[in-house]
C-alpha positions in Angstrom: -15.9 -9.6 -16.6 -15.9 -6.0 -17.8 -16.2 -4.6 -14.2 -13.0 -6.2 -13.0 -12.3 -7.4 -9.5 -9.8 -6.6 -6.7 -6.4 -7.0 -8.2 -7.5 -7.1 -11.8 -9.4 -5.1 -14.5 -10.0 -5.1 -18.2 -8.3 -2.1 -19.6 -9.4 -0.3 -22.8 -8.0 -2.0 -25.8 -7.5 -5.3 -24.0 -9.7 -8.4 -24.6 -9.2 -9.9 -21.1 -8.5 -9.0 -17.5 -5.0 -8.0 -16.5 -3.3 -7.6 -13.1 -3.6 -4.3 -11.3 -0.4 -3.5 -9.4 1.4 -6.4 -11.0 4.5 -5.9 -8.8 2.5 -6.4 -5.6 0.5 -9.3 -6.9 3.7 -10.8 -8.3 5.4 -10.5 -5.0 2.5 -12.1 -3.2 2.5 -15.0 -5.7 6.3 -15.4 -5.2 5.8 -15.6 -1.5 3.1 -18.3 -1.9 5.6 -20.3 -4.0 8.1 -20.0 -1.2 5.4 -21.1 1.3 5.9 -17.8 3.1 2.2 -16.9 2.5 -0.9 -19.1 2.6 -2.1 -20.5 -0.7 -4.8 -18.3 -2.0 -7.7 -19.5 -4.1 -8.1 -16.0 -5.6 -8.0 -16.5 -9.4 -6.5 -13.0 -10.0 -3.1 -14.6 -9.2 -3.5 -16.8 -12.3 -3.3 -13.7 -14.4 0.4 -13.6 -13.8 2.6 -16.1 -15.5 5.5 -17.7 -13.5 8.0 -15.8 -15.6 6.3 -12.6 -14.5 7.2 -13.3 -10.8 10.8 -14.6 -11.1 12.9 -12.5 -8.7 16.3 -13.6 -9.8 16.5 -11.0 -12.6 14.0 -8.5 -11.2 15.5 -6.5 -8.2 12.3 -4.4 -7.8 10.2 -7.6 -7.3 12.8 -9.1 -5.0 12.8 -5.9 -2.9 9.0 -6.0 -2.7 9.0 -9.6 -1.7 11.5 -8.9 1.1 9.4 -5.9 2.3 6.1 -7.6 2.0 6.9 -10.9 3.6 6.9 -9.8 7.3 3.6 -7.9 6.7 1.5 -11.0 5.8 1.0 -12.0 9.5 -2.7 -11.3 9.6 -3.6 -12.1 6.0 -5.7 -15.1 7.0 -8.0 -12.8 9.0 -8.6 -10.6 5.9 -11.8 -10.9 3.8 -9.7 -10.4 0.6 -6.0 -11.3 0.3 -5.3 -9.1 -2.7 -6.9 -6.1 -0.9 -4.8 -6.9 2.2 -1.6 -7.0 0.1 -2.6 -3.7 -1.6 -2.9 -2.0 1.8 0.4 -3.5 2.9 2.0 -1.9 -0.1 0.6 1.4 0.9 2.2 0.9 4.4 5.6 0.0 2.7 5.5 3.1 0.5 4.5 5.3 3.4 7.4 4.1 5.5 9.8 4.5 2.6 8.6 8.1 1.9 8.9 9.2 5.5 12.3 7.6 5.7 13.5 9.6 2.7 12.0 12.8 4.1 13.6 12.2 7.5 17.0 11.6 5.8 16.8 14.9 3.9 18.6 17.4 6.2 17.9 20.4 4.0 14.2 19.7 3.5 13.1 22.9 5.2 15.7 25.2 3.8 13.5 26.0 0.8 10.1 25.6 2.4 8.4 26.2 5.7 5.9 23.3 5.6 5.4 20.0 3.8 2.0 18.5 3.1 1.7 14.7 2.5 -1.4 13.0 1.1 -1.4 9.2 0.9 -3.8 6.7 -0.3 -4.7 4.1 -2.9 -5.7 4.4 -6.6 -8.6 2.3 -7.5 -8.6 1.6 -11.2 -11.9 1.2 -13.0 -12.7 0.4 -16.6 -15.7 2.6 -16.7 -16.3 5.9 -15.0 -12.7 6.9 -14.3 -10.4 5.9 -11.5 -10.9 6.7 -7.8 -8.5 7.8 -5.1 -9.1 6.5 -1.6 -7.3 8.9 0.7 -5.8 7.2 3.8 -3.7 10.0 5.3 -3.2 13.8 5.0 -0.9 15.8 7.2 1.3 18.8 7.3 4.6 19.2 9.1 7.0 22.0 9.8 10.7 22.3 10.6 9.9 22.4 14.3 8.3 19.0 14.0 4.8 20.4 14.4 2.4 17.8 12.8 -1.2 18.6 11.9 -3.4 15.7 10.9 -5.8 17.1 8.3 -7.5 13.9 7.2 -10.9 14.2 9.0 -11.1 17.9 8.4 -10.6 17.4 4.7 -12.1 14.0 3.9 -14.4 13.2 6.8 -14.4 10.0 8.9 -11.6 7.5 8.1 -12.7 4.3 6.4 -12.9 1.2 8.5 -10.2 -1.1 7.3 -10.8 -3.8 9.9 -12.8 -6.0 7.4 -10.0 -5.9 4.9 -7.0 -6.1 7.3 -8.7 -8.5 9.8 -8.1 -6.6 13.1 -7.6 -3.2 14.8 -4.0 -4.2 15.4 -3.3 -4.7 11.7 -4.9 -1.3 10.9 -2.8 0.4 13.6 0.4 -1.3 12.2 -0.4 0.0 8.7 -0.1 3.6 9.9 2.8 3.2 12.3 6.5 3.3 11.4 8.5 6.4 10.3 5.3 8.4 10.1 6.6 11.8 11.1 8.8 14.1 9.2 11.5 15.8 11.2 10.7 13.8 14.3 13.4 11.2 13.9 11.0 8.6 12.5 8.8 8.3 15.6 5.5 6.7 15.1 2.1 8.4 14.9 -1.1 6.4 15.5 -4.1 6.8 13.2 -7.4 5.0 13.2 
C-alpha cells in the first residue's frame, strides 16, 4: 500500500513498492538461498529479483553477505526479520566506522574532539523521512569518551522486541566502539 512496510516503500513517481536498503535485503535473501538464514515469509523479499541478489559479480553484496551472516544468530527471536537485519547493518557500519577512525593515526592532528552520531534513516512516502538516533558520543585524543545520547535525545529506545533479547541489543553496540582506545568495547543499553 501507499504507507509502505518495514523494508519497502512506494516512492514518488513509482507505481509499486520497492525495497528500502536493497543491499541489506538482498544480502539477507542471498543468505536464505544458501540456507544460512531461516526462510522468511516476509513478502518484502519478493520485491527483489534473483538477479538483484547475485553475489558473483557484486563485491559490495558479497561483502555484506559475509559480514551479515554471523549476526543472524538471534533472528528467530525477532518480531520482524527485516527490522532485525536493518539493525545488524547499523552494527556493521558502526564497527567499520570505528575501525577506520582507530586506524587513522593523524586523526587528532587537526582537531581536538570528534563527535559521532549513529542511527537509522526511516524512509516514508508521506511526511518526510525520520532519523532514529542510536548513539551519540564525543571522544578526544586522550581517549576521553562522553556519551551524549540521553542528554541529547532522551531515553534510549527499547530494541529488545526487534532484536529478541538484551544480549542481542548489547552485541549491537559492542565491537570497536571507541576511538583512540584501541578498539575496546563500550556497552550501551
